[in-house]
N, C-alpha and C positions, 0 to 999 in steps of 0.2 A: 060381754061378761061370761056368757055360757061357754064360749071357746076357751077363755082363760081357765075357767073352772075344770073343763075337761082335760086341758093340757097345761097344768101349772108349771111344770119344770121347763117345758118348751118356751112358754111365755116369759119365765124368768130369764132363760138364756137370751132371748131376743132383746129384752129390756137391758140386760147387762152388756150385751154386744153394742147396742146403740149408745149406751153411756160411755163405753170404752172408745168407740169411734169418735164421738163428739169431743172427747177429752184429749185427742191426739193433736199435737202442734202441726201447723201447716196442713190443715184438713183438706183444702181444695187440691193441693198438689198430691196428697196421699191418695185421694179418690181417683185422681187422674191416672196415676202410675200403677195402682194395685187393684182397683175394683174389678178388673177383668179376670183376675185370679179366682174370683168367686165361682164362675162357670167351671173352671178347671177343677175346683174342689168338689163341685156337685157331680161331675162326670167321673172323677176318680173314685169318689166314695160310693157311688151307685154300683160300679163294677166290683169294687173292693168288698163291700158288704153283701153283694149278691152272690159272691163266690168264696169269700173268706180268704182270699189270696193277698189282700193288702193293696193299698193304692200306690205303692212305690213304682209299679210297672208303668203307671201313667205319669207320676210326678218326676221321677228320675230322668227319663229321656227329655221331658219338657224343659226341666231346669238345666240340663246339660246343653241344650240348644241355646239357652240364654247366656251360657258362658260362666255360670256360677262355679265356684271352687268345689271340688269333689266333696269335702267334708261338710260344706254348707248345703250341698244337694241332699245328702243323706240326713243331716240334721234337720233341715226344713221339712223334708218329706215325713220324718217322724213327728214333727210338730203338727203338721196338718192331719196325719193319721190319728193322733191323740184325740182330735176333735171328732172326725168322722167315724172311726171305729168305736169310740165310746158311745156315740149316739146309736150306731148300729148294734152294739152289744146290749144296750139297754132295751132297744126295741125287740131284739131276738129273745132276750130273757123274759120279757113280758109275754111274748108269744109262747115260750116254753111253759110259763106259769099257767097260761090258758089251756095248753094241751094236757096238763095234768088232770083236767077235769073231763076229758073226752076219751073216746075209744082209741085215739091215736097215742095215748100215753106210753104203752109199751115201746113204741119206736123211739121215744125220747127218754126212756129210763136211764140210759147210759150217760146222758149229758153231764150230770154232776161229777161222776167218777172220771170221765174223760178230762174234765177241767182240773180236778184235783191232781191228776197225774201230769197233764201237759203244761199247765201254767208254771209250776216250779222248775220243770225241766227246761222250758223255753227261756225263762228269766236267767237260769244258770248259764245256758248257752250264750245269751246275749252279753251278760256281764263278764263271762270268761273271755269272749272275743274283745270286748272293749277295755276291761281293766287288766287282763292277763296277757298283754302284748308281749311281755318278755318271756313267756313260756315258749319252748322250742316249737311245738306243734302250731300254736297260734301265730308265732312269728312267721313260720314258713308259709302258712295259708294266707296270712295277711299280705305277704309280699308278692303273691300271685293272684290278686283279686281279679284281674282281667281273665285269667284262665279259669278261675272259679266261676265267674259270670258265664263264660261260654259253656262250661261243664253243666252248670245249673240250667242253662238254656236247652241244651241237648237232653238232659234228664227230664225236663218239663215236656218236651216234645214226645218222648217215649211214654211218659205218663198219660199224655193226652190221647195217644194212639191206643193205649191200654184201656182207657175209659170209653173210648168210641167202640172198641172191640167187645166190651162187656155189655153194651146196651142191648143186643138181641137176647142176652141171658137174663135180663132184668125180671121178666115176667115168670121165669121158670125157677128162680132161686128164692129160697125162704129168706126173709129179711131178718137180719140179726138184731138183737135187742140188748144183749149183755156182753160186756167185755170178758174175754177169757184171760187167764194168767199170761199167756203168750201175747195177747193183744196189749195188755198193760205194759209189759216190758217193751214191746215195739213202740208204743206211743211215747214212752219216756225217751227212748233212743232217738226216734224220729224228731221229737220236739227239741231235744238237746242239740242235735245237729242243725235243725231248722232255726233255732235261736241264734246260733253262730252265724249262719248264712244271713239271716235278717239283719244282724248288727252291721254287716259289711255291705249288703245290697239294698236294705230297706224293704225287702220282700222275701218270702220263703216259708216261714214256719206255718202260716195259715194254710197255704196251698198244700204243703206236705201232709199235714194232719187231715185235711179234708179228703185228699186223695186216698190216704190209707183207709180211712173210715168207709169211704165209698167202695173201694176195692174189697173190703171185708164185708160188704153187703149191708152196712147200716143204712138207715134212712138218709137220702141225699140231703133233705132239708135239715135234719139234725146235724149232719156232718158240716154243713155250711155254717149253721148257727154256732157250733163248737168252735170252728175255725175263726169266726168273727170275734167271738168273746175272747179267745185265746190271744188273737192278734191285738186286741185292745189292751189287754194286760201287758203284752210284749212291748208295744211301742211306748207306753208310758214308762216301762222299765228302761228301755233303750234311751229315752229322752233325758233321763237323769244325768247320764254321762255327758250329753251335749250341753245341758244347762250348767253343770258344775265344771266341766273340763274343757271341752272344745269351744264352748260359747259361740257356735257357728250357726245357730238358728236365726233365720231371717224373720223376725217377728212381724214385720209389715206384711209379708206374703201370708204368713200363718193367719194374721188377723182377718184377711178377706177369704183366702182359700179354705181356711178352717171353718168359717161360717157356712160356705157352700157345702163343705164336707158333712157338716151336721145335717143339712137338708138331704143330701144324698144318702147318708146313713139311715135316715128315717124312711126314705122312699124305697130303699133296696129290698126290704122284706116283702113289700107288695109285688115287686118285680119277680122275686123267687116264687112266691105262692101263686103266681099267675100261670106258672109252668106245670105240666104234668111231670111225673118222675123221669120218664124217658127223655122228654124234652129238656128237663133241667140238667140231666147228664150231658146232653148235647151242648147246652149253653155253658156249663162248667168246663167240659172238655175243650170247647172252643176257646174259652178265656185262657186256660192253662196252655193251649197251643200258642196263643198270641204272646203270652209271657215267655214261652220258650224261644220263639222266633226273635223277640225283642232282645234277648240275651246273646244272639249271634252277631258277629261282626259284619255280616252281609247287609245289615239294615242300618 
């Protein structure tokens, strides 16, 4: 009872999930075919919520190997991320609320403004890519998704190298705590472009925002928290299209992988806080590098 009192929303989620599972027809076959996706959800969500980059880099290649149709791969990835990134966003927001009472508060002061700027821009980019397919620019980009994926992979590798190169300067640089007017404009543009990329690749906007904030010398932890919360809003917005239009979400996979993603989203904050700032940059840069390599056709 004390555990339920300390974590009421988690307990409610667990009970709801159990009821949903037990109400499914053909339960033994469902468990046999899809229960293993729970581990995939945990792994993807831990990395996604520990970096803010989203779980698409784990889910998309895995579903591709299963031979799922491309639209179903992206849609199902969004469905899983709705579970995991939401859990991570709530966990990170609670951490932010705690930091407001400590000496670390200045490092987190920009989080609300970052989200006010980034969330609308990202959703605009997502919906523009999904619902504006007839626009010339969107149509041209959409017809060259393979090239876009490769370009994004190369871009991610360059960003990872830049993050690694900035690590020796970490101790010498003053940490930023306020967004400038230039920062505000850049955040909007980065998230607008990132939202469009995310709509097509199921990954992008969280990584781009986190990288920008880190390169601008904001707290690495705050940058990751901002990216996680932004990605949570973005994947929910992106899922609307797939529920109403494509109807390509594999809900059987989401049922199990989503549950694992919730667990991973809750655990990820502990992973991040276990690192020192320099080590966290190495971890984040390494993940961005992996994402970049995953986008190249050599793998």
